[in-house]
N, C-alpha and C positions, 0 to 999 in steps of 0.2 A: 504494500500500500504506500503510494508516494505521499509527499507532504500536502499536496492539494487535496488528495482524498482524505487524509487524516483531518485536515481542517474542516472539510465538508462534513465528515462524520461527527466531529465534535459539536459543530453547530446544530446538526440534525438531532443529535442525542439530547441536547438541552431543550430544543423546541418540542421534540416528541414527548419527553418526560412531562413537561408542563401541560401539553394538550391532553395527554392520556389521563392525567390526574384530574383535569378539569372535566373530561368527558365521562369517565367512569365514576359513578357516584354510589358507593356501597350503601350509604344511608338511605338512598331511594329504593334500592332493591330489598333492603330489610323491611321496608314498608309495603312491599308488594303483597304480603300475606299477613293476615291478622291471626293471632292465636285464639282458638275457640275453646271455651270451657277450661281455660287455664292450662292447657296442655299443648306443647309444641307438636304433638302427634296429630292434632286436629287444626288444620290451617285453611283458612278461606281466602281465595284470591281477591285482592283489591283491584278490580279491573281498571278503574280510572287511573290508579298509580302505574299499572303495567302499560296502559296506553300512553301515558306521559313519557315513560322511558323510551318508547318507540317513536316519539314525536319527531325527533331530529332525523331519524332514519326515513320516516314517511316524507318529510320535506325534501330530503335528498332524492328519494325515489320519484317524487312529483317533478322535481327540477330536471331529472334525466329524461323523464317521459315527455316533458314540455318541449325538449329540444327536437324531438322527432314527431310529436303530435301537435301541430299548430292549431290555434283556436278554430279555424275553419273545418279542419278534419275532426276535431272533437265534436263540434256542433253537428256534423254529419253523422257521427257515430251515435249520438244521443238518441237518434230515432229508434234504436233497438231497445231502449229502456222504457218500460211500460208505466203508465199512470194506473192508479187503482181502478179507475173507471174502465180501463181496457182489459182487466182481468175478470174472467168468469171461472171461479174455482172448479165448477162442475165440468167445464170443457177444457181444462188445462190438458195439453197433449205434448209431453216432453219429447224432444228429438235430440239425439246425440250427434254432434258434428265435430269431427276431428280437425284440429287447427293445423294449417300448413304455414310454415314460416314465410314472411313477406307478403301476407295477404291481409285483406280487410279484417278477417276474423282474428288474425294475430294482433292487429291494432286494438280490436274490440276486447280481446282477452286482457291486454295490458291496461286498457282504460278501466275495465270493470274492477280489476284488482287494485287500482290506484285509490279507490274510495274506501278500502279496508283500513281500519285503524292500525293493524299490524301488516305491513306490506309483505307478501311472500317473497322468497328468494327466487332466483332465476332457474333453480334446479341445476343438476349436474349429471354428467355421463349420459346414459340413455334417458331421453325425455319424450313424453307424449302429453299433448294437451287437448282438452275437449271443451266445447261450449255446449250448453244445454238450452235449446230454444223451445218456446211454446208455439207449436204449429197452429194453434188456434188464432193467435194474433201476430205471429212472427216476431215476438219480443224475446229478450234474453231472460231466462230463469236464473242461470248460474253457470258455474264452470268447475272443472277439476283438472289436475295435472299430476303426472307421475314422473319420477326420476329414480336414479339408482339409490339403493338404500345405503345408509351409513354402515360402514363395515363393522365398527365396534359399537354395538348397542347391547349392553349386558341384559337389560330388561327383556328384550326380544329373544336373545340367545338362550337365556335361562328358561323362558316360556316354551320355546321350541324344544329345547333339550339337546341341542347338537353340540359337537365338539368342533375344534378348528378344522379338522379334515373334512367333516361332514359339511360344514359351512362353506368350505372351499369348493366342494362339488356342487352345491345347490344354491348358493347365494344369488346366482343369476336368475333364479326363479322367484325372487322377491323384489318388489318395488315399493317405493315410498310415495305417498300422496303429499306433495309439498304445497298444494293449493286446492282447497275445497270450500265451496260456499255458494250462496245465492245473492242476488242483488235485490234491492227494494223495488217494488213492494212485495215481491215473492218471498223475501226473507221474513216479512211480517207474518206470513202464514206458514212458517216452517218449511219453506222451499229448500233450505239448506239440508234438511234431513232427506228429502227426496233426492237431491243431487248426490249426497253421500251414498245413499243406497244404490244409485246407478253405477257406482264403481264395481259392483258385483254382477254386472250384466255380461251376457254372452258376447255382446259387441266389443266390450273392452278386452276381454280375453282373446278374441279372434284378431283384433287389431294388433295386439301385442305379438301374437304368433306370426302374423304376416310381416311385421316390421323387423323382428329380431331373430327369427329362425336362422340358425347358422352363424350368428354373430359371435365373436370371441368373448369369453367371459371377462367381465370387468375385474373380478377378484383375481383371476389368473394373470391378467396383465399387471395388476398392482403388485402382486407377490412374486412375479417373475416365474411363475409355474408354467409348465408346458401348455400350449393353447388348448382350451376346452370350449368347444363351440356350443352355443345355446340351442336347446331343442325347441325354443319358442314357447315354453310352458310357464305360465304365470300362476304360481301356487299360493302366494300370499301378498297382500297389500298392507303396508304399515301406515298408520296415521298418528300424528302427534298434535295435540291441542296447542293453542297459542296462549291460553289464559288459565292454566291449571285445570280445574274441573270444567268439563265442556258440556254445555247444554246442547250444542250442535250434535256431538257424537254420542252423547249419553242415550242409551236405550234405542239405538238404531237396530232394531230387530224386526224382521218380517218373517214369521215362521214358515219354514220350507223354502224361503227365497233368499233372504239376506241375514247375515249374522256378523255384527261388528263387536268384537270382544275387548273389553278393557283389561289390559295385562299388567299395568303398573304405571310408573312415572319416571321421568328423567331425573337426573341428580342435580340439576340447577347450574350447569356450566354452559357457557356460550360466549359469543363474540358480537352480538347484535349491536352493541354500543360502539364498536370500532368499525367505522365506515368511512367512505369518502377519502378526504385528504389524509387523515390519520393512517388509514390502512395503506394508501399509496406510499406514504413516507416510510412506513415500516418496511415495505418491500424495497424501497430505495435504499434504506439502511443496510438491508441484507445484501443488496446488489453491490454496494461499496465494499462489504466484507467478503464478497465472492462466495456467498452461501448459496447452495443449490436451490433452496426454496424460492429464491428471488426469480427463478426462471419462469415461474407461473404455473397455472393449472395445466396438467397434462392428462390426456384421456386415460381414465381408469383411476385417477387419484381421489375421486369422490370429494365429499365436503371436508375431509380431514386435512387437505392441503392448506386451506385457509387457517384452520385452527393451529396447525403445526407452525405455519409462518408467524402467526401472532405470538405464539408461545416463545419461539426462537427470538423474535424481536424484543419481547419483554425481558428475556434473559440477557440479551445484549445491552439493553437499557438499564439492567439491574433494578427492574421494577417487579414487585411481588406478583407472581402469576395467579395468586388467589383472587386478584381483582376480577378475573374471568368467571368467578363463581357468583352469578347474579341471583341465585336462589329462587328463580322463577321455575317452579316445578311443573312440568307439563305432563298431562296424562298421555299414555301411549296405548294405542289400540291396534288390533290385528283383524284383518278381514280375510278369512280363508276362502280360496277360490276353487276348492275341490273337497270331496268328502274324505279323502285319505291324505290330505295336505301334509299333516305332520309326518306320517310314514314316508311320504315322498321326499320331504326335506331332509329327513334323517337317512335317506338312502335305502330304506327298507322296502320301497316300492319303486319299480322302474317307470311306471306310468301314473299320471295324476287322473283320478276319476272325476271328470268334470260334467256337471249337469246344471250349468248356470242358466238362469231364466233370461228371456229376452227383455230388453229395456221397457217395452210397453207393458209387460206383465208386472215388472217392479213398479212402474209408474202408477198403474191402476191401484195396486195395493198401498203404495205410499200416499196417494191421494185420500183413500178411505181411512187410513190409519192416522194421518197427521194433518193434511191440508184442509180437508172439508170441515172437520171438527173445529180447527183453529179459526177458519174463516167465519164460522158461526159465532164463536165466542168472542172474536176480536174483529168486528167488521170495520174498524177504523183504518184498515189497509186501503179502503176505498178513498180515503181522504188524500192519499199521496198524489200530487199533481205536478204539472210542468214546472212550477216554481221550485218545488222540492228537488226535482231532477237537476235543474239549472244550479241550484245551491250546492248540490252534491259535487258538481264538477267545476265550481266557480274558480278555483285556483288555476285550472288548466284553460279556462276560457278567458282569464285575465293574466296574461303571461308576466306582467310587471310584478305580480305577487310571487313569482317563482324565481326572481333574481337572486334570492337567498342562495 
């Protein structure tokens, strides 16, 4: 490292230390949950506090989106968002549409997620995205997206019961849902539960098989193992909540059709508060130090690359890595995609027994189970109007507010 590089590193270290300590606020994450009945074993998520922790990340996500979606395009896309008067719960007819990159639907996907209080990640590795439209009125109900699973997730691995070798052989049959939800006013009548249930449809399983049959295993690439080509089987979908206990994923059960099982919770570690310029300068620091993590994400590295880079940067900065323990414990759910899914993942069965229902069958059951009863109990969804829609996307319609 020459003198210029040493001087640049010293300046960067001082600046980064200060910004990191200003950005990561342990006192805020300690407020994210309140103790119930005097016991730390019973903790209730304070969703307003958690939303505030994500506020900077949301602003940055909106600013990035505003660079590619100009107000005129946003205004054009708003036509896909329904008012309450345009929804007839009895006639809701969901239709799954897979999103292709560079299309209007891709823009609509990004716009729809921009209004969420916790913006989803962009996913990593293998990725598939869907929009769920209402064929009755051609409006957007919601969306979901799948990506490669985190390699090291102890809650999942213990639930499945596999060892490292078994996981290496079958991890390619697992995906994570990194974005799941509905948009207003469908969200007011539990449209999010309908969207979640559609993950278990035959259409999703077949689309996965069509896209990834014969593709090299992500796990094999990461570990340097000999190539193991995917048989295109999707045996399990993992979902992690954003706010601790999830009203969206809780009790998503349609007997004989859909089963979403709660299996535990994460341990409260993450890096959501380290975004934008701070992360870029962490990477710049490692580049000056000629550290291999600075080269960036490579196919097969999964989400762990970002966490590893941040941990290494904190080590270089001599900053306590415990700052990454935000203590926001998220519920973890698993959605089996076959009757013998566990034996398949354990390598005890060569084939997955799949009898997944069609999307229209799931939709009909979901309407009867959730949407129609909620629409009767909470008819105020009908009050959602054009002004509410415009307010929802106001930051993107007024770009001056995104200069942040």
